Every structure is written in C-alpha cells, then in structure tokens.
TORLUMZA-787745 format. One line per 2 residues: number of its first residue (from 1); their letters; for each residue x, y, z of N, C-alpha, C. Coordinates in steps of 0.1 Angstrom, whole numbers, plus 2048, in hexadecimal, padded with zeros to 3 digits. Each point is the difference from the previous one (the first is absolute). Example, Ala and Ser with C-alpha at 12.3 -4.5 7.8 and 13.67 -1.06 7.14 Angstrom:
BEGIN
1) AS) 884:7C7:84E:7F7:80C:800:809:80C:800 | 7FC:80B:7F9:809:80B:800:7F8:80B:808
***
This chain:
BEGIN
1) XX) 980:D00:7C6:7F7:805:7F5:7F3:7FA:802 | 7F5:808:7FE:7F3:7FB:802:7FC:7F7:7F5
3) XX) 7F9:7F5:803:7FA:7F7:7F6:7F1:802:7FE | 7FB:80A:807:7F2:804:7FF:7FE:809:7F4
5) XX) 7FA:7FA:7F5:7FD:808:7F4:7F1:7FF:7FD | 7F9:80A:804:7F1:800:7FE:7FC:800:7F2
7) XX) 7F8:7F6:7FC:7FA:7FE:7F3:7F2:7FB:802 | 7F7:802:7F6:7F3:7FB:801:7F8:808:80A
9) XX) 7F7:7F9:808:7F7:807:809:807:803:80D | 804:80C:802:808:804:80C:7FA:80C:807
11) XX) 804:802:80C:7FD:80C:808:809:801:80B | 801:80C:806:809:803:80C:7F9:80A:809
13) XX) 804:800:80C:7FA:809:80A:80A:804:80A | 7FF:80B:806:807:804:80C:7F7:804:80B
15) XX) 802:7FC:80C:7F7:803:80B:809:803:80C | 7FE:80C:805:808:804:80C:7F6:805:80B
17) XX) 801:7FA:80C:7F8:804:80B:809:802:80C | 7FB:803:80B:808:801:80D:805:7F3:804
19) XX) 7FA:7F5:7FA:804:7F3:805:808:7F8:7F6 | 7FF:803:7F3:807:7F9:7F6:804:809:7F4
21) XX) 80A:7FB:7F9:805:807:7F3:802:7F5:7F6 | 7F7:7FF:7F6:800:7F5:7F7:800:804:7F1
23) XX) 809:7FA:7F8:7FF:801:7F2:7FE:7F2:7FA | 7F7:7FE:7F7:7FD:7F3:7FB:7FD:800:7F1
25) XX) 805:7F7:7F8:7FE:7FF:7F2:7FC:7F2:7FD | 7F6:7FE:7F7:7FB:7F3:7FD:7FD:7FE:7F2
27) XX) 804:7F4:7FA:7FE:7FD:7F2:7F8:7F3:800 | 7F4:801:7FB:7F7:7F3:7FF:807:7F7:7F6
29) XX) 805:805:7F6:806:7F8:7F5:80F:7FE:801 | 804:7FC:80C:80F:7FF:802:806:7F2:7FE
31) XX) 80B:7FE:807:807:7F3:7FE:804:7FA:80E | 7FB:806:80A:803:7FA:80E:80B:807:807
33) XX) 803:80D:7FC:80B:807:806:7FB:808:80C | 807:7FF:80B:7FD:808:80C:80C:807:805
35) XX) 7FE:80D:804:80A:808:807:7F9:805:80C | 804:7FA:80C:7F8:803:80C:809:805:80B
37) XX) 7FD:80C:805:807:806:80B:7F6:805:80A | 7FC:7F7:80A:7F7:804:80A:807:7FD:80E
39) XX) 7FA:805:80A:805:7FD:80E:7FA:7F3:806 | 7F9:7F8:7F7:7F9:7F4:805:805:7F4:7F8
41) XX) 80B:7FA:805:806:7F5:7F8:7F6:7F5:7FB | 7F7:7FC:809:7F7:7F5:7FC:7F7:805:7F5
43) XX) 7FB:80C:800:7F8:806:7F5:808:800:7F3 | 80D:804:801:808:7FF:7F4:800:7F2:7FA
45) XX) 801:7F6:808:800:7F2:7FC:7F3:7FD:7F9 | 7F5:804:806:7F2:7FD:7FB:7FE:807:7F3
47) XX) 804:80D:7FF:7FE:808:7F4:809:7FA:7F4 | 80B:7FB:804:809:7FA:7F6:7F9:7F3:7FA
49) XX) 7FA:7F8:809:7F9:7F4:7FB:7F4:804:7F7 | 7F8:80A:805:7F5:805:7F8:804:805:7F2
51) XX) 80B:807:800:804:805:7F3:805:7F5:7F7 | 808:7F7:805:805:7F5:7F8:7F5:7F7:7FA
53) XX) 7F7:7FC:809:7F6:7F7:7FC:7F5:806:7F8 | 7FE:80E:801:7F7:807:7F7:806:805:7F3
55) XX) 80D:7FE:7FF:807:806:7F4:7FE:80F:7FE | 800:807:80C:7FF:80E:800:80E:806:801
57) XX) 801:80D:7FF:80C:807:804:7FB:80A:80B | 808:800:80B:7FC:808:80C:80C:807:806
59) XX) 800:80D:802:80A:807:807:7FA:807:80B | 805:7FE:80C:7FB:807:80C:80C:805:808
61) XX) 7FF:80C:804:809:806:80A:7F7:806:80B | 802:7FB:80C:7F7:804:80B:807:802:80D
63) XX) 7FE:80B:807:805:802:80D:7F4:803:809 | 7FF:7FA:80C:7F5:802:808:804:801:80F
65) XX) 7F6:802:808:802:801:80F:801:7F2:806 | 809:7F8:7FC:801:7F2:805:804:800:80F
67) XX) 805:80B:805:803:801:80F:7F3:7FE:808 | 7F4:803:7FA:7F3:7FE:806:7FC:7F1:7FD
69) XX) 7FE:7FD:7F3:7FF:7F2:7FC:7FF:801:7F0 | 7FE:7F5:7FA:800:7FF:7F1:7F3:804:7FA
71) XX) 7F6:803:808:7F2:801:7FB:7FF:80B:7F5 | 805:80C:803:7FE:80B:7F6:807:7FD:7F3
73) XX) 80C:7FA:801:807:7FE:7F4:7F9:7F5:7F7 | 7FC:7F5:806:7F9:7F6:7F9:7F3:805:7FA
75) XX) 7F9:807:808:7F3:805:7FB:801:80A:7F5 | 80A:809:801:802:80A:7F5:805:7FA:7F3
77) XX) 808:7F6:801:805:7F9:7F4:7F4:7F9:7F9 | 7F7:7FA:808:7F4:7FA:7FA:7F8:80B:7F9
79) XX) 7FE:80B:807:7F9:80B:7F9:806:804:7F3 | 80D:802:800:807:805:7F4:800:7F5:7F5
81) XX) 801:7F4:804:800:7F5:7F5:7F2:7FF:7FA | 7F5:802:809:7F3:800:7FA:7FD:80B:7F7
83) XX) 805:80C:803:7FF:80C:7F8:806:7FE:7F2 | 80D:7FB:800:806:7FF:7F3:7FA:7F5:7F8
85) XX) 7FC:7F5:806:7F9:7F6:7F9:7F4:805:7F9 | 7F8:807:807:7F3:806:7FA:804:809:7F4
87) XX) 80A:808:802:803:80A:7F6:806:7F9:7F4 | 809:7F6:802:806:7F9:7F5:7F7:7F8:7F8
89) XX) 7F5:7FB:805:7F6:7F8:7F9:7F7:809:7F7 | 7FF:80D:803:7F8:809:7F8:7F2:7FC:7FF
91) XX) 7FB:7FF:7F4:7F2:7FD:7FE:7FD:7F1:800 | 80A:7F8:802:7FF:7F1:802:7FB:7F9:7F3
93) XX) 801:806:7F5:7FB:7FA:7F4:808:7F3:7FD | 7FA:7F5:7FD:806:7F4:7FB:805:7F7:80B
95) XX) 7FF:804:80D:805:7F8:80A:7F7:7F4:803 | 806:7F5:806:7F8:7F4:804:7F7:803:80B
97) XX) 804:809:809:7F8:805:80B:800:7F7:80D | 7FD:7F3:7FE:7FF:7F7:80B:80C:7F6:800
99) XX) 803:7FB:80C:80A:7F6:802:7FE:7F9:80D | 804:7F3:801:800:7F9:80C:80C:7F7:800
101) XX) 809:801:80A:80C:7F9:800:803:7FA:80D | 803:7F3:800:805:7F9:80C:80F:7FF:7FF
103) XX) 807:802:80C:80F:7FE:800:803:7F9:80D | 807:7F4:7FE:805:7F9:80C:80E:806:804
105) XX) 803:7FF:80C:80E:803:805:803:7F5:80B | 806:7F6:7FB:802:7F4:809:7F2:7FB:806
107) XX) 7FF:801:80D:7F3:7FB:806:7F5:80A:7FF | 802:80D:7FC:7F6:80A:800:7FA:801:7F2
109) XX) 7F3:804:800:7F9:803:7F4:7F8:80D:801 | 802:808:7F6:7F9:80D:800:7F9:802:7F3
111) XX) 7F4:807:800:7F8:802:7F4:7FE:80F:7FF | 801:806:7F5:7FD:80E:7FD:7F7:801:7F4
113) XX) 7F4:807:802:7F6:802:7F6:7FE:80F:7FE | 801:804:7F3:800:80E:7FD:7F5:803:7F5
115) XX) 7FA:80B:802:7F7:806:7F6:805:80F:7FF | 805:803:7F4:804:80E:7FE:7F4:808:7FC
117) XX) 7F8:804:80A:7F2:803:7FE:7FD:80F:801 | 809:808:805:7FE:80E:804:7F6:801:80C
119) XX) 7FF:7F4:807:7F8:800:80C:809:7FA:80B | 805:809:809:809:7FB:80A:7F9:7F7:80B
121) XX) 805:7F4:801:7FB:7F7:80B:80B:7F7:803 | 801:7FC:80D:80A:7F7:805:7FB:7F6:80A
123) XX) 802:7F4:7FD:7FD:7F5:80A:80D:7F8:803 | 802:7FD:80C:80D:7FA:805:7FD:7F5:80A
125) XX) 804:7F4:7FD:7FF:7F5:809:80E:7FA:802 | 805:803:80B:80E:7FB:803:802:7FF:810
127) XX) 804:7F5:804:804:7FF:80E:80E:7FA:801 | 809:809:805:80E:7FC:800:804:7FA:80E
129) XX) 809:7F6:800:804:7FB:80D:808:809:809 | 807:80A:7F9:808:809:808:7FC:80F:7FC
131) XX) 801:809:809:7FC:80E:7FD:80C:807:7F9 | 80C:7FB:803:80C:807:7FA:808:7F6:7F7
133) XX) 805:805:7F5:80A:7FA:7F8:80C:808:801 | 80A:7FC:808:80B:809:804:7FA:80B:809
135) XX) 802:80C:7FB:7FA:80C:807:7F3:805:7F9 | 7FC:7F9:7F5:7F4:804:7F8:7F3:7FB:806
137) XX) 7F7:809:802:7F3:7FD:806:7F7:7FB:7F5 | 7FB:7F4:801:7F7:7FB:7F5:7F3:807:7FF
139) XX) 7FC:808:80A:7F4:809:7FE:802:809:7F4 | 80C:803:7FD:803:80A:7F5:7FE:7FA:7F2
141) XX) 7FF:7F3:7FF:7FC:7FA:7F3:7F2:805:7FC | 7F7:7FF:80A:7F2:805:7FD:800:80F:7FD
143) XX) 808:808:807:800:80E:7FE:805:803:7F2 | 80B:7FA:7FC:805:802:7F2:7F6:7FC:7F5
145) XX) 7FB:7F4:802:7F7:7FB:7F5:7F3:809:7FF | 7FA:804:80C:7F4:808:800:802:80D:7F9
147) XX) 80C:807:803:802:80D:7FA:803:7FE:7F1 | 807:7F6:7FD:802:7FD:7F1:7F3:7FF:7F9
149) XX) 7F7:7F7:805:7F3:7FE:7FA:7F8:80D:7FF | 800:808:80B:7F9:80C:800:804:80A:7F6
151) XX) 80D:803:800:806:80A:7F7:800:7FB:7F1 | 802:7F3:7FE:7FF:7FB:7F2:7F2:7FF:7FB
153) XX) 7F6:800:809:7F2:7FE:7FD:7FE:7F3:7FA | 805:7F5:807:7FE:7F3:7FB:7F9:7F8:80B
155) XX) 7F9:7F5:7FC:7FB:7F7:80A:80A:7F5:802 | 804:7FE:80D:80B:7F7:803:7FC:7F7:80B
157) XX) 800:7F3:7FE:7FD:7F5:80A:80D:7F8:802 | 805:7FF:80C:80C:7F9:804:7FC:7F6:80A
159) XX) 804:7F3:7FE:7FC:7F5:808:80D:7F8:802 | 804:7FE:80D:80B:7F7:803:7F9:7F3:805
161) XX) 800:7F6:7F8:7F8:7F4:803:806:7F8:80C | 80D:800:801:807:7F9:80B:80F:802:7FF
163) XX) 807:7FC:80B:80E:802:801:804:7FF:80E | 80D:7FD:802:806:7FF:80E:80A:80B:802
165) XX) 807:804:7F5:80B:80A:802:7FB:80D:7FB | 800:80A:809:7FA:80D:7FC:808:807:7F5
167) XX) 80D:7FF:7FF:807:805:7F5:7FB:7FA:7F2 | 7FF:7F3:800:7FB:7F9:7F4:7F2:805:7FC
169) XX) 7F8:802:80A:7F2:804:7FD:7FF:80E:7FA | 807:809:806:800:80E:7FA:807:800:7F3
171) XX) 80B:7F8:7FE:807:800:7F3:7F6:7FA:7F5 | 7F8:7F6:803:7F7:7FB:7F7:7F6:80B:7FC
173) XX) 7FC:808:809:7F6:80B:7FD:806:809:7F6 | 80C:805:802:806:80A:7F7:803:7FA:7F2
175) XX) 804:7F3:800:802:7FA:7F3:7F3:7FF:7F8 | 7F6:7FB:807:7F3:7FF:7FA:7FA:80E:7FB
177) XX) 803:80A:809:7FB:80D:7FC:807:805:7F3 | 80D:7FD:7FE:807:804:7F4:7FA:7F9:7F4
179) XX) 7FE:7F3:802:7FC:7F8:7F4:7F1:803:7FC | 7F8:802:80A:7F2:804:7FE:7FF:80D:7F9
181) XX) 807:80A:805:7FF:80D:7FA:806:800:7F2 | 80A:7F9:7FE:806:7FF:7F2:7F5:7FA:7F7
183) XX) 7F9:7F6:804:7F6:7FA:7F7:7F4:809:7FE | 7FC:806:80B:7F4:809:7FF:803:80D:7F7
185) XX) 80C:804:800:803:80D:7F9:806:7FD:7F2 | 802:7F3:7FC:805:7FD:7F3:7F6:803:7F5
187) XX) 804:803:7F5:7F8:803:7F4:7FB:7F3:7F9 | 7F3:7FF:7FE:7FA:7F5:7F9:7FC:806:7F2
189) XX) 806:7FB:7F6:7FD:805:7F2:7F1:7FE:7FC | 7F9:7F7:807:7F2:7FE:7FC:7F7:80B:806
191) XX) 805:807:80A:7F8:80A:807:7FF:80D:7F8 | 7F4:805:7FD:7FF:80D:7F9:7FB:80A:80B
193) XX) 808:80B:801:7FC:809:80A:803:7FB:80E | 7F7:803:80A:802:7FB:80D:7F8:7F4:803
195) XX) 804:7F7:808:7F9:7F3:803:7F4:802:80A | 7F6:808:7FB:7F5:802:809:7F4:804:7F7
197) XX) 7F4:7FA:804:7F4:804:7F9:7FC:80E:802 | 806:807:80A:7FD:80E:802:807:809:7F6
199) XX) 80A:7FA:7FA:808:808:7F6:80B:809:806 | 801:7FF:80E:80A:808:807:804:7F9:80C
201) X) 80C:801:804:805:7FB:80D:805:80B:809
***
C-alpha cells in the first residue's frame, strides 16, 4: 500500500522520450516519504537522502536506456524534479527564498546555497577522488543538479569543501540540498506577498 499521500504544495509530471519513461510526484510540504523505482541504484539512494532530510515526499518511477549509460535517466529525473518543484511553489508567496546549509558526512563537508529566484543559475565546485561510486559516474551529479536548477528556475550554488571518500562527498551534497531547499521554500509568517522588492519572483 502506498504511503505517498500528496497534501500541501504538490505537483506531478510524466515525461516519455525515446530514451526514458518517467513519472514523478513531489510534495514540498511532506514528511520525508520516498517511493523510488529507477534503474540507477545510487541515484535512488541519493534521492532518498534528499527526501528524508528535506522533509519532502517524492515518488519516482523511471525506466531508461541504461544499457548505454545512466546519463539520460539521471538527467531526465533532474528535469522532472525541477519542473514539479517550480509548479508546486506556484507564486512563491510567503517563502523564505534563501538558504545556506553546510552538511558534514564523516570527513566530507558540503555546502548548498539556494535562491528561489526565478532566475536559473548553477555554480558547482567539487573535485572527487574517484570518478565512479560503484557503477555511478560522478559527472552525473553535475548533470542532475544543473537540470534541476534550470527547470526549477532557482539559483543553486554547490560547494564540496573537502573529503576523501567520494560516496561521502556526494551524500553530503544531497543531504545539504534537501535541507537547503526545505529552508528556502518554507513559509515565513512575517513575509507579505513574495520576498522581493520587485513584487514578483
């Protein structure tokens, strides 16, 4: 029986191409529930961490051409997640908008800084000791985050300050992403309208 019960700010999307077939549902105001079925086990693990630490609800079912590699599946899940995040936030009235979060994972330290700005921009500073975590190519972390920022129309800065274990470093990024996004999208009762002098985001 599904534990995914959308309430609050939610959205869902289906995306089917010659490379992938994805259905994704997201709840900004969730409780940390994830239902993940993708062909990329390491991404499942990272999305589960993102969901739990951001207190979101996320359901993903994705099939892709992993016989080529994981690129298309990871990229398209990033696209879909960005699209539903943007739609779920609506006019963004009352949100905090900004967040900066550091997360340690043993010897690794990652920082994620977010502006829910309606201006897509991505900066990424990370050097991993290994190119692969299991069979997962760490280049795809950049691809996922960039497409997420682009489709969600957020400014996203990700910095891995240091670390020795590549798994730990990537894990710290996804935990920090969840916590930063949770903070930036949370409602501040002191905010009237949108948090911008322009009057719109």
